[in-house]
TIKE-781071 format. One record per residue (C-alpha): y, x, z; residue number from 1; residue in three letters. Coordinates in nm, 2 decimals, padded with zeros to 4 digits. Example, Ala and Ser with C-alpha at 12.3 -4.5 7.8 and 13.67 -1.06 7.14 Angstrom:
<atoms>
      y      x      z pos code
 -00.45  01.23  00.78   1  ala
 -00.11  01.37  00.71   2  ser
</atoms>
This chain:
<atoms>
      y      x      z pos code
  02.14 -01.90 -00.05   1  unk
  02.35 -02.21  00.00   2  unk
  02.56 -02.20  00.32   3  unk
  02.61 -01.84  00.31   4  unk
  02.77 -01.74  00.63   5  unk
  02.70 -02.04  00.79   6  unk
  02.42 -02.11  01.06   7  unk
  02.29 -02.33  00.79   8  unk
  02.17 -02.05  00.59   9  unk
  01.93 -01.96  00.86  10  unk
  01.58 -02.01  00.80  11  unk
  01.40 -01.84  01.07  12  unk
  01.47 -01.87  01.46  13  unk
  01.33 -01.71  01.75  14  unk
  01.40 -01.90  02.06  15  unk
  01.40 -01.80  02.43  16  unk
  01.45 -02.06  02.70  17  unk
  01.56 -02.00  03.08  18  unk
  01.19 -01.93  03.18  19  unk
  01.15 -01.61  03.34  20  unk
  00.79 -01.64  03.52  21  unk
  00.46 -01.64  03.50  22  unk
  00.11 -01.71  03.61  23  unk
 -00.02 -01.38  03.53  24  unk
  00.09 -01.08  03.75  25  unk
  00.01 -00.75  03.51  26  unk
  00.11 -00.44  03.63  27  unk
  00.33 -00.33  03.30  28  unk
  00.53 -00.69  03.30  29  unk
  00.83 -00.77  03.51  30  unk
  00.77 -01.16  03.47  31  unk
  00.45 -01.17  03.69  32  unk
  00.59 -01.40  03.96  33  unk
  00.60 -01.74  04.10  34  unk
  00.79 -02.03  03.92  35  unk
  01.09 -02.11  04.05  36  unk
  01.15 -02.52  04.01  37  unk
  01.53 -02.49  04.01  38  unk
  01.49 -02.24  03.68  39  unk
  01.20 -02.43  03.56  40  unk
  01.43 -02.76  03.56  41  unk
  01.73 -02.59  03.40  42  unk
  01.48 -02.42  03.13  43  unk
  01.34 -02.79  03.05  44  unk
  01.69 -02.91  03.01  45  unk
  01.78 -02.60  02.78  46  unk
  01.45 -02.68  02.57  47  unk
  01.54 -03.04  02.54  48  unk
  01.88 -02.95  02.41  49  unk
  01.75 -02.69  02.15  50  unk
  01.49 -02.96  02.05  51  unk
  01.78 -03.21  01.98  52  unk
  01.98 -02.95  01.75  53  unk
  01.70 -02.91  01.53  54  unk
  01.65 -03.26  01.51  55  unk
  02.00 -03.29  01.37  56  unk
  01.97 -02.98  01.15  57  unk
  02.10 -03.02  00.80  58  unk
  02.05 -02.67  00.67  59  unk
  01.78 -02.48  00.50  60  unk
  01.41 -02.55  00.61  61  unk
  01.32 -02.37  00.94  62  unk
  01.05 -02.16  01.07  63  unk
  01.05 -02.13  01.44  64  unk
  00.91 -01.90  01.72  65  unk
  00.93 -01.94  02.07  66  unk
  00.91 -01.61  02.27  67  unk
  00.97 -01.67  02.63  68  unk
  01.00 -01.43  02.91  69  unk
  00.68 -01.55  03.11  70  unk
  00.41 -01.81  03.00  71  unk
  00.55 -02.13  02.84  72  unk
  00.26 -02.33  02.73  73  unk
  00.12 -02.37  03.09  74  unk
  00.41 -02.62  03.09  75  unk
  00.35 -02.94  02.94  76  unk
  00.72 -02.99  02.84  77  unk
  00.69 -02.71  02.60  78  unk
  00.36 -02.82  02.44  79  unk
  00.48 -03.14  02.40  80  unk
  00.82 -02.98  02.28  81  unk
  00.63 -02.79  02.03  82  unk
  00.44 -03.10  01.89  83  unk
  00.77 -03.28  01.85  84  unk
  00.93 -03.01  01.65  85  unk
  00.65 -02.96  01.42  86  unk
  00.67 -03.32  01.31  87  unk
  01.02 -03.27  01.18  88  unk
  01.05 -03.24  00.83  89  unk
  01.29 -02.97  00.82  90  unk
  01.05 -02.75  01.02  91  unk
  00.78 -02.60  00.79  92  unk
  00.62 -02.37  01.11  93  unk
  00.63 -02.30  01.46  94  unk
  00.47 -02.05  01.68  95  unk
  00.47 -01.94  02.05  96  unk
  00.39 -01.64  02.22  97  unk
  00.12 -01.70  02.50  98  unk
 -00.16 -01.55  02.72  99  unk
 -00.38 -01.85  02.64 100  unk
 -00.43 -01.96  03.01 101  unk
 -00.32 -02.28  02.92 102  unk
 -00.57 -02.56  02.86 103  unk
 -00.64 -02.55  02.47 104  unk
 -00.85 -02.84  02.47 105  unk
 -00.62 -03.05  02.61 106  unk
 -00.37 -02.95  02.37 107  unk
 -00.58 -03.01  02.09 108  unk
 -00.65 -03.36  02.20 109  unk
 -00.25 -03.44  02.20 110  unk
 -00.27 -03.30  01.84 111  unk
 -00.55 -03.49  01.71 112  unk
 -00.31 -03.80  01.70 113  unk
 -00.12 -03.63  01.43 114  unk
 -00.36 -03.41  01.25 115  unk
 -00.11 -03.30  00.99 116  unk
  00.10 -03.10  01.25 117  unk
 -00.22 -02.86  01.30 118  unk
 -00.13 -02.69  00.96 119  unk
  00.22 -02.58  01.13 120  unk
  00.16 -02.47  01.43 121  unk
  00.09 -02.10  01.49 122  unk
 -00.03 -01.89  01.79 123  unk
  00.05 -01.54  01.90 124  unk
 -00.18 -01.46  02.16 125  unk
 -00.16 -01.17  02.42 126  unk
 -00.45 -01.04  02.58 127  unk
 -00.41 -00.91  02.94 128  unk
 -00.77 -00.71  03.06 129  unk
 -00.60 -00.74  03.42 130  unk
 -00.59 -01.09  03.43 131  unk
 -00.86 -01.22  03.21 132  unk
 -01.21 -01.16  03.05 133  unk
 -01.26 -01.10  02.69 134  unk
 -01.53 -01.38  02.68 135  unk
 -01.25 -01.62  02.85 136  unk
 -00.98 -01.52  02.59 137  unk
 -01.19 -01.51  02.25 138  unk
 -01.33 -01.86  02.38 139  unk
 -00.98 -02.01  02.39 140  unk
 -00.85 -01.83  02.08 141  unk
 -01.13 -01.95  01.88 142  unk
 -01.12 -02.30  01.99 143  unk
 -00.75 -02.29  01.86 144  unk
 -00.88 -02.12  01.55 145  unk
 -01.15 -02.32  01.48 146  unk
 -00.93 -02.65  01.49 147  unk
 -00.74 -02.51  01.18 148  unk
 -00.43 -02.35  01.41 149  unk
 -00.34 -02.00  01.27 150  unk
 -00.37 -01.73  01.54 151  unk
 -00.31 -01.36  01.59 152  unk
 -00.41 -01.15  01.89 153  unk
 -00.26 -00.87  02.08 154  unk
 -00.29 -00.61  02.33 155  unk
 -00.11 -00.34  02.47 156  unk
 -00.24  00.01  02.36 157  unk
 -00.33  00.14  02.72 158  unk
 -00.54  00.46  02.67 159  unk
 -00.73  00.33  03.00 160  unk
 -00.85  00.02  02.85 161  unk
 -00.99  00.17  02.51 162  unk
 -01.35  00.03  02.57 163  unk
 -01.27 -00.32  02.68 164  unk
 -01.02 -00.34  02.33 165  unk
 -01.31 -00.23  02.14 166  unk
 -01.51 -00.51  02.28 167  unk
 -01.22 -00.73  02.19 168  unk
 -01.19 -00.64  01.85 169  unk
 -01.57 -00.66  01.79 170  unk
 -01.60 -00.99  01.94 171  unk
 -01.30 -01.18  01.77 172  unk
 -01.36 -01.34  01.45 173  unk
 -01.33 -01.09  01.18 174  unk
 -01.06 -01.28  01.01 175  unk
 -00.84 -01.31  01.31 176  unk
 -00.58 -00.99  01.33 177  unk
 -00.57 -00.80  01.63 178  unk
 -00.26 -00.58  01.67 179  unk
 -00.20 -00.30  01.92 180  unk
  00.15 -00.27  02.07 181  unk
  00.23  00.07  02.17 182  unk
  00.26  00.12  02.56 183  unk
  00.59  00.22  02.70 184  unk
  00.64  00.44  03.01 185  unk
  00.33  00.66  02.96 186  unk
  00.30  00.98  03.14 187  unk
  00.21  01.17  02.85 188  unk
  00.24  01.07  02.48 189  unk
 -00.09  00.95  02.32 190  unk
 -00.34  01.20  02.20 191  unk
 -00.42  01.24  01.84 192  unk
 -00.79  01.07  01.93 193  unk
 -00.58  00.77  02.10 194  unk
 -00.40  00.74  01.79 195  unk
 -00.69  00.71  01.58 196  unk
 -00.88  00.48  01.78 197  unk
 -00.60  00.24  01.82 198  unk
 -00.54  00.27  01.42 199  unk
 -00.93  00.18  01.37 200  unk
 -00.86 -00.15  01.58 201  unk
 -00.51 -00.25  01.39 202  unk
 -00.44 -00.03  01.08 203  unk
 -00.05 -00.13  01.13 204  unk
 -00.05  00.06  01.44 205  unk
  00.13  00.34  01.32 206  unk
  00.43  00.10  01.25 207  unk
  00.45  00.04  01.64 208  unk
  00.38  00.36  01.72 209  unk
  00.75  00.47  01.61 210  unk
  01.07  00.32  01.59 211  unk
  01.25  00.22  01.29 212  unk
  01.59  00.34  01.20 213  unk
  01.82  00.03  01.24 214  unk
  01.98 -00.03  00.90 215  unk
  02.22 -00.33  00.94 216  unk
  02.26 -00.35  00.55 217  unk
  01.87 -00.41  00.50 218  unk
  01.85 -00.63  00.79 219  unk
  01.79 -01.02  00.74 220  unk
  01.90 -01.09  01.12 221  unk
  02.24 -01.27  01.15 222  unk
  02.19 -01.40  00.78 223  unk
  01.87 -01.57  00.71 224  unk
  01.68 -01.51  01.08 225  unk
  01.84 -01.50  01.42 226  unk
  01.76 -01.51  01.80 227  unk
  01.91 -01.79  01.98 228  unk
  01.89 -01.82  02.39 229  unk
  01.90 -02.08  02.67 230  unk
  02.26 -02.11  02.64 231  unk
  02.27 -02.12  02.24 232  unk
  02.41 -01.80  02.20 233  unk
  02.33 -01.65  01.86 234  unk
  02.21 -01.25  01.80 235  unk
  02.09 -01.09  01.50 236  unk
  01.75 -01.05  01.68 237  unk
  01.65 -01.04  02.07 238  unk
  01.71 -00.68  02.09 239  unk
  02.07 -00.68  01.96 240  unk
  02.33 -00.74  02.23 241  unk
  02.60 -00.85  01.97 242  unk
  02.69 -01.24  01.97 243  unk
  02.77 -01.38  01.63 244  unk
  02.79 -01.74  01.75 245  unk
  02.69 -02.06  01.90 246  unk
  02.43 -02.32  01.82 247  unk
  02.63 -02.61  01.99 248  unk
  02.98 -02.49  01.93 249  unk
  03.01 -02.39  01.58 250  unk
  02.81 -02.35  01.25 251  unk
  02.97 -02.02  01.14 252  unk
  02.82 -01.69  01.19 253  unk
  03.04 -01.41  01.24 254  unk
  02.81 -01.14  01.02 255  unk
  03.09 -00.90  01.00 256  unk
  02.96 -00.78  01.36 257  unk
  02.70 -00.49  01.29 258  unk
  02.42 -00.46  01.54 259  unk
  02.50 -00.15  01.74 260  unk
  02.16 -00.05  01.79 261  unk
  02.04  00.32  01.64 262  unk
  01.66  00.21  01.63 263  unk
  01.44 -00.13  01.59 264  unk
  01.19 -00.09  01.85 265  unk
  00.98 -00.39  01.87 266  unk
  00.80 -00.58  01.60 267  unk
  01.07 -00.86  01.60 268  unk
  01.34 -00.63  01.56 269  unk
  01.18 -00.42  01.25 270  unk
  01.01 -00.70  01.11 271  unk
  01.35 -00.85  01.02 272  unk
  01.41 -00.51  00.78 273  unk
  01.38 -00.63  00.46 274  unk
  01.27 -00.29  00.31 275  unk
  01.02 -00.28  00.57 276  unk
  00.66 -00.19  00.43 277  unk
  00.53 -00.48  00.69 278  unk
  00.65 -00.71  00.43 279  unk
  00.44 -00.59  00.12 280  unk
  00.14 -00.56  00.34 281  unk
  00.16 -00.89  00.57 282  unk
  00.34 -01.08  00.26 283  unk
  00.47 -01.45  00.42 284  unk
  00.30 -01.40  00.73 285  unk
  00.53 -01.14  00.85 286  unk
  00.74 -01.36  01.07 287  unk
  00.46 -01.50  01.26 288  unk
  00.26 -01.16  01.25 289  unk
 -00.04 -01.35  01.09 290  unk
 -00.13 -01.15  00.76 291  unk
 -00.10 -01.38  00.46 292  unk
 -00.45 -01.33  00.31 293  unk
 -00.57 -01.50  00.02 294  unk
 -00.93 -01.61  00.07 295  unk
 -01.17 -01.34 -00.06 296  unk
 -01.49 -01.45 -00.18 297  unk
 -01.61 -01.11 -00.33 298  unk
 -01.50 -00.76 -00.31 299  unk
 -01.54 -00.49 -00.62 300  unk
 -01.59 -00.11 -00.55 301  unk
 -01.58  00.18 -00.79 302  unk
 -01.79  00.47 -00.67 303  unk
 -01.67  00.83 -00.78 304  unk
 -01.29  00.88 -00.68 305  unk
 -01.27  00.56 -00.49 306  unk
 -01.54  00.59 -00.23 307  unk
 -01.63  00.94 -00.28 308  unk
 -01.41  01.22 -00.18 309  unk
 -01.34  01.54 -00.39 310  unk
 -01.68  01.67 -00.27 311  unk
 -01.85  01.35 -00.39 312  unk
 -01.95  01.21 -00.04 313  unk
 -01.84  00.92  00.12 314  unk
 -01.59  00.96  00.42 315  unk
 -01.74  00.84  00.76 316  unk
 -01.42  00.63  00.81 317  unk
 -01.47  00.47  00.45 318  unk
 -01.85  00.39  00.54 319  unk
 -01.73  00.24  00.90 320  unk
 -01.52 -00.01  00.66 321  unk
 -01.79 -00.11  00.43 322  unk
 -02.01 -00.19  00.72 323  unk
 -01.74 -00.41  00.87 324  unk
 -01.66 -00.56  00.55 325  unk
 -02.03 -00.64  00.45 326  unk
 -02.04 -00.87  00.77 327  unk
 -01.80 -01.14  00.63 328  unk
 -01.78 -01.10  00.24 329  unk
 -02.02 -01.00 -00.01 330  unk
 -01.98 -00.66 -00.17 331  unk
 -02.05 -00.54 -00.54 332  unk
 -02.03 -00.20 -00.74 333  unk
 -01.83 -00.20 -01.05 334  unk
 -01.88  00.16 -01.18 335  unk
 -01.97  00.35 -01.49 336  unk
 -02.27  00.50 -01.31 337  unk
 -02.61  00.41 -01.35 338  unk
 -02.80  00.20 -01.07 339  unk
 -02.99  00.52 -00.99 340  unk
 -02.69  00.75 -00.98 341  unk
 -02.49  00.51 -00.79 342  unk
 -02.77  00.48 -00.52 343  unk
 -02.80  00.84 -00.50 344  unk
 -02.42  00.90 -00.45 345  unk
 -02.39  00.64 -00.20 346  unk
 -02.74  00.70 -00.02 347  unk
 -03.01  00.44  00.07 348  unk
 -02.79  00.26  00.38 349  unk
 -02.47  00.23  00.22 350  unk
 -02.62  00.09 -00.11 351  unk
 -02.80 -00.15  00.03 352  unk
 -02.47 -00.30  00.17 353  unk
 -02.40 -00.42 -00.18 354  unk
 -02.52 -00.73 -00.34 355  unk
 -02.53 -00.55 -00.68 356  unk
 -02.25 -00.49 -00.97 357  unk
 -02.17 -00.38 -01.27 358  unk
 -02.35 -00.06 -01.39 359  unk
 -02.38  00.15 -01.70 360  unk
 -02.74  00.11 -01.76 361  unk
 -02.70 -00.26 -01.78 362  unk
 -02.38 -00.40 -01.64 363  unk
 -02.58 -00.66 -01.44 364  unk
 -02.46 -00.87 -01.14 365  unk
 -02.77 -00.91 -00.91 366  unk
 -02.78 -01.18 -00.68 367  unk
 -03.04 -01.46 -00.56 368  unk
 -03.32 -01.25 -00.74 369  unk
 -03.18 -01.30 -01.10 370  unk
 -03.02 -01.06 -01.34 371  unk
 -02.71 -01.20 -01.49 372  unk
 -02.45 -01.01 -01.75 373  unk
 -02.10 -01.00 -01.65 374  unk
 -01.89 -01.05 -01.98 375  unk
 -01.54 -00.96 -02.05 376  unk
 -01.35 -01.14 -02.33 377  unk
 -01.01 -00.97 -02.37 378  unk
 -00.86 -00.61 -02.38 379  unk
 -00.65 -00.62 -02.05 380  unk
 -00.28 -00.61 -02.12 381  unk
 -00.11 -00.28 -02.02 382  unk
  00.25 -00.23 -02.00 383  unk
  00.36  00.08 -02.17 384  unk
  00.14  00.35 -02.35 385  unk
  00.04  00.60 -02.08 386  unk
 -00.32  00.46 -01.99 387  unk
 -00.64  00.56 -02.09 388  unk
 -00.88  00.27 -02.15 389  unk
 -01.26  00.29 -02.16 390  unk
 -01.47  00.02 -02.25 391  unk
 -01.83 -00.05 -02.08 392  unk
 -02.08 -00.26 -02.30 393  unk
 -02.42 -00.35 -02.25 394  unk
 -02.68 -00.47 -02.58 395  unk
 -02.32 -00.52 -02.73 396  unk
 -02.15 -00.71 -02.48 397  unk
 -01.82 -00.55 -02.32 398  unk
 -01.85 -00.61 -01.94 399  unk
 -01.57 -00.36 -01.80 400  unk
 -01.27 -00.21 -01.88 401  unk
 -01.17  00.12 -01.67 402  unk
 -00.80  00.18 -01.73 403  unk
 -00.61  00.52 -01.62 404  unk
 -00.25  00.47 -01.59 405  unk
 -00.04  00.77 -01.51 406  unk
  00.27  00.60 -01.36 407  unk
  00.04  00.37 -01.14 408  unk
 -00.18  00.68 -01.05 409  unk
  00.10  00.89 -00.94 410  unk
  00.34  00.64 -00.79 411  unk
  00.62  00.85 -00.97 412  unk
  00.89  00.69 -01.12 413  unk
  01.00  00.87 -01.44 414  unk
  01.34  00.84 -01.69 415  unk
  01.27  01.00 -01.99 416  unk
  01.50  01.09 -02.29 417  unk
  01.38  01.21 -02.62 418  unk
  01.51  01.44 -02.86 419  unk
  01.38  01.48 -03.23 420  unk
  01.50  01.84 -03.27 421  unk
  01.61  02.16 -03.06 422  unk
  01.99  02.13 -03.18 423  unk
  01.98  01.78 -03.03 424  unk
  01.92  01.87 -02.67 425  unk
  02.12  02.20 -02.70 426  unk
  02.43  02.05 -02.82 427  unk
  02.55  01.92 -02.52 428  unk
  02.32  02.04 -02.28 429  unk
  02.46  01.99 -01.87 430  unk
  02.19  02.07 -01.69 431  unk
  02.06  01.73 -01.63 432  unk
  01.71  01.75 -01.65 433  unk
  01.41  01.82 -01.42 434  unk
  01.14  01.87 -01.65 435  unk
  01.13  01.97 -02.04 436  unk
  00.84  01.94 -02.22 437  unk
  00.93  02.13 -02.57 438  unk
  00.75  02.15 -02.92 439  unk
  00.77  02.49 -03.06 440  unk
  00.78  02.40 -03.42 441  unk
  01.11  02.18 -03.52 442  unk
  01.27  02.15 -03.84 443  unk
  01.65  02.30 -03.75 444  unk
  01.61  02.48 -03.42 445  unk
  01.27  02.58 -03.29 446  unk
  01.16  02.53 -02.94 447  unk
  01.20  02.89 -02.81 448  unk
  01.53  02.91 -02.93 449  unk
  01.64  02.61 -02.78 450  unk
  01.47  02.71 -02.47 451  unk
  01.67  03.04 -02.45 452  unk
  01.98  02.85 -02.50 453  unk
  01.88  02.59 -02.20 454  unk
  01.84  02.90 -01.99 455  unk
  02.17  03.01 -02.01 456  unk
  02.30  02.70 -01.88 457  unk
  02.02  02.59 -01.67 458  unk
  01.78  02.83 -01.43 459  unk
  01.63  02.55 -01.25 460  unk
  01.49  02.32 -01.52 461  unk
  01.07  02.33 -01.56 462  unk
  01.00  02.40 -01.92 463  unk
  00.66  02.34 -02.07 464  unk
  00.58  02.41 -02.42 465  unk
  00.35  02.22 -02.64 466  unk
  00.18  02.42 -02.91 467  unk
 -00.10  02.43 -03.12 468  unk
 -00.07  02.81 -03.15 469  unk
 -00.17  03.01 -02.82 470  unk
  00.05  03.36 -02.94 471  unk
  00.34  03.13 -02.87 472  unk
  00.24  03.08 -02.50 473  unk
  00.31  03.48 -02.44 474  unk
  00.67  03.40 -02.52 475  unk
  00.71  03.14 -02.31 476  unk
  00.72  03.36 -02.04 477  unk
  01.05  03.51 -02.17 478  unk
  01.23  03.20 -02.08 479  unk
  01.05  03.15 -01.76 480  unk
  00.81  02.86 -01.91 481  unk
  00.61  02.72 -01.62 482  unk
  00.31  02.63 -01.86 483  unk
  00.20  02.51 -02.23 484  unk
  00.01  02.26 -02.34 485  unk
 -00.21  02.28 -02.64 486  unk
 -00.22  02.04 -02.94 487  unk
 -00.40  01.78 -02.98 488  unk
 -00.25  01.68 -02.65 489  unk
 -00.53  01.48 -02.43 490  unk
 -00.41  01.25 -02.15 491  unk
 -00.60  01.46 -01.85 492  unk
 -00.44  01.80 -01.98 493  unk
 -00.06  01.63 -02.00 494  unk
 -00.11  01.47 -01.65 495  unk
 -00.22  01.79 -01.51 496  unk
  00.07  02.00 -01.63 497  unk
  00.31  01.71 -01.54 498  unk
  00.14  01.69 -01.16 499  unk
  00.21  02.07 -01.17 500  unk
  00.58  02.02 -01.26 501  unk
  00.64  01.75 -01.01 502  unk
  00.46  01.96 -00.72 503  unk
  00.71  02.25 -00.81 504  unk
  01.01  02.01 -00.80 505  unk
  00.90  01.90 -00.46 506  unk
  00.85  02.23 -00.29 507  unk
  01.21  02.35 -00.42 508  unk
  01.47  02.39 -00.13 509  unk
  01.73  02.26 -00.36 510  unk
  01.75  01.89 -00.41 511  unk
  01.92  01.72 -00.68 512  unk
  01.98  01.38 -00.79 513  unk
  02.01  01.21 -01.11 514  unk
  02.37  01.04 -01.19 515  unk
  02.38  00.79 -01.50 516  unk
  02.73  00.79 -01.66 517  unk
  02.85  00.64 -01.97 518  unk
  02.71  00.82 -02.26 519  unk
  02.46  01.02 -02.09 520  unk
  02.31  01.13 -01.74 521  unk
  02.39  01.44 -01.52 522  unk
  02.18  01.66 -01.26 523  unk
  02.38  01.70 -00.95 524  unk
  02.29  01.95 -00.67 525  unk
  02.28  01.73 -00.35 526  unk
  02.46  02.02 -00.19 527  unk
  02.71  01.99 -00.43 528  unk
  02.80  01.61 -00.31 529  unk
  03.10  01.59 -00.09 530  unk
  03.09  01.21 -00.08 531  unk
  02.99  00.88 -00.22 532  unk
  03.27  00.59 -00.25 533  unk
  03.19  00.26 -00.36 534  unk
  03.42  00.06 -00.56 535  unk
  03.31 -00.28 -00.64 536  unk
  03.00 -00.26 -00.86 537  unk
  03.05  00.11 -00.91 538  unk
  02.98  00.43 -00.72 539  unk
  03.19  00.75 -00.77 540  unk
  03.03  01.08 -00.63 541  unk
  03.29  01.33 -00.53 542  unk
  03.13  01.66 -00.65 543  unk
  03.23  02.04 -00.63 544  unk
  03.21  02.00 -01.03 545  unk
  03.41  01.69 -01.03 546  unk
  03.40  01.32 -01.04 547  unk
  03.10  01.10 -01.15 548  unk
  03.13  00.71 -01.20 549  unk
  02.80  00.52 -01.23 550  unk
  02.69  00.15 -01.16 551  unk
  02.50  00.10 -00.84 552  unk
  02.55 -00.02 -00.46 553  unk
  02.61  00.17 -00.16 554  unk
  02.25  00.07 -00.03 555  unk
  02.09  00.22 -00.33 556  unk
  02.30  00.54 -00.29 557  unk
  02.19  00.56  00.07 558  unk
  01.81  00.49  00.02 559  unk
  01.85  00.79 -00.27 560  unk
  02.01  01.05 -00.02 561  unk
  01.83  00.93  00.29 562  unk
  01.74  01.24  00.51 563  unk
  01.96  01.45  00.29 564  unk
  02.23  01.51  00.55 565  unk
  02.43  01.21  00.47 566  unk
  02.59  00.95  00.68 567  unk
  02.75  00.62  00.62 568  unk
  03.12  00.63  00.75 569  unk
  03.20  00.27  00.66 570  unk
  03.11  00.03  00.38 571  unk
  03.30  00.25  00.12 572  unk
  03.20  00.59  00.21 573  unk
  02.88  00.77  00.25 574  unk
  02.95  01.13  00.37 575  unk
  02.78  01.45  00.30 576  unk
  02.79  01.59  00.70 577  unk
  02.76  01.96  00.54 578  unk
  03.12  01.91  00.39 579  unk
  03.24  01.70  00.70 580  unk
  03.55  01.97  00.84 581  unk
  03.65  01.74  01.12 582  unk
  03.77  01.43  01.27 583  unk
  04.16  01.34  01.28 584  unk
  04.33  01.01  01.35 585  unk
  04.01  00.82  01.31 586  unk
  03.92  00.97  00.99 587  unk
  03.66  01.20  00.87 588  unk
  03.81  01.51  00.70 589  unk
  03.62  01.62  00.41 590  unk
  03.77  01.86  00.16 591  unk
  04.11  01.83  00.25 592  unk
  04.07  01.44  00.20 593  unk
  04.10  01.18  00.49 594  unk
  03.81  00.92  00.49 595  unk
  03.84  00.62  00.72 596  unk
  03.54  00.56  00.97 597  unk
  03.50  00.21  01.10 598  unk
  03.53  00.16  01.47 599  unk
  03.17  00.06  01.56 600  unk
  03.03  00.37  01.36 601  unk
  03.28  00.61  01.49 602  unk
  03.08  00.74  01.80 603  unk
  02.77  00.74  01.59 604  unk
  02.92  00.94  01.30 605  unk
  03.09  01.20  01.53 606  unk
  02.77  01.26  01.71 607  unk
  02.60  01.31  01.39 608  unk
  02.85  01.51  01.27 609  unk
  02.84  01.76  01.59 610  unk
  02.46  01.75  01.59 611  unk
  02.48  01.88  01.23 612  unk
  02.71  02.16  01.33 613  unk
  02.49  02.24  01.60 614  unk
  02.22  02.27  01.39 615  unk
  02.39  02.52  01.16 616  unk
  02.44  02.78  01.44 617  unk
</atoms>
């Protein structure tokens, strides 16, 4: 990105003016009070100053979001300002939080003089059942939505308001996302029933229900995104208290100042985390809290293993989703079952939701009272060889390919090494593998002999033999083999054995990391790692068995060792708290070495270390 470390590198800005009043008096909000003319005037001046700064902007193109303490859009100067900002070529989009109490029709009339701007304007609308009705709120929102303005709706997840929130979801257009904010200050935690209910309304509710760990290294705040207040002071996000610059005084941002928060406890904060799942779910719409959804004209479902569970039944929540989807988009089946088999498995009611589909006894799409064959011209492109592809045809014409891809199916990342003979793997074996698939019959050193040598050096590695002679399977127990696979090896048999082995690894109390070094790879027990040191583009793992140098970043090491008792001392050291002997002269003492702890991290590190010591009692 150009202008890195400069304000001009920012592409997303949250703005909050001096306004601190609202026309609503919600019991859970501190800003439900009457407007004060003096503060309104100062807010108007601050808003005008901000608009002027954006008009003079020479950096990256901008997305803007107005997040007031109160209701902004009841004031004409805010509505006019948003139109003014939307008209700028450097502004690609602008949104505002609102309770929708402003005159929507009047604003649209103002916008109709510049219809091109409608595509730039978004609305984040909050529903407050204490102050308005579902009908009035939805009417306002649909007015904006039908005019072409992108919208989302939200509400506080109050357990006492479940009925009215369900009514809201049912009344809203299905293509409008309804988010539920976890309610703060509850006398007792949400029940499992409450959580299930709110998750049905908002399938992303779980992310708002729990705080996200603050990760300055993975935060776009202060880099490509920032929060600006009415004075022009710049912060990484609205929750950060660390000032990193000022819009009106300098174009430089002090990105060396990290956010001091331990958690990101609101949507705007954790949506800035570049590794947060929201980004893969909502895409480019994450900033607006409006899912970036492609236009869906039809949805195809398989039956076995997709709509049905292990007992061959369709779960109730799946059935509810199908009924909901069928209201707005045509549903079809794509299955290797016959029409009658699909009808029997789904039941008459569910089967009737589908317009037709591709079936084993005809591969027909049924619609408009006509039957048409769905043809497939080319074999799908599959990366890698670990895939089983089945072609389904009707009257000599292929209409569907079904694919079973192991790595995608299991979501496991595998690093594979191949040895042509038993002497190759035993020659310099250093306990570097989790799983070994071992053939029995090999030219120089047979598999059983190789396994015996491996066991002398590694008691943890999982060994699975591959053989065409079952008598060898009994000998496998002598080297503590987990299982064996008979030749010829089928995909299903192999996948089941691998699943079993992976499950065994995950259930182990001891945890390992794989460290790639020049000329090979080592498997290292996490408990044996004292600390990880970053030097340039390399990582040095200081362990009980010596030092291992590998290419990588501190961020990747943190991700791999997450929740394993490691804590970042500064940008150069990731310390295993298990080996932390104390703190002296602003340094962590680890196996007799003094590792510098940065000033911003000192308190948190001391707390983490003492908490770890307490857990060891």
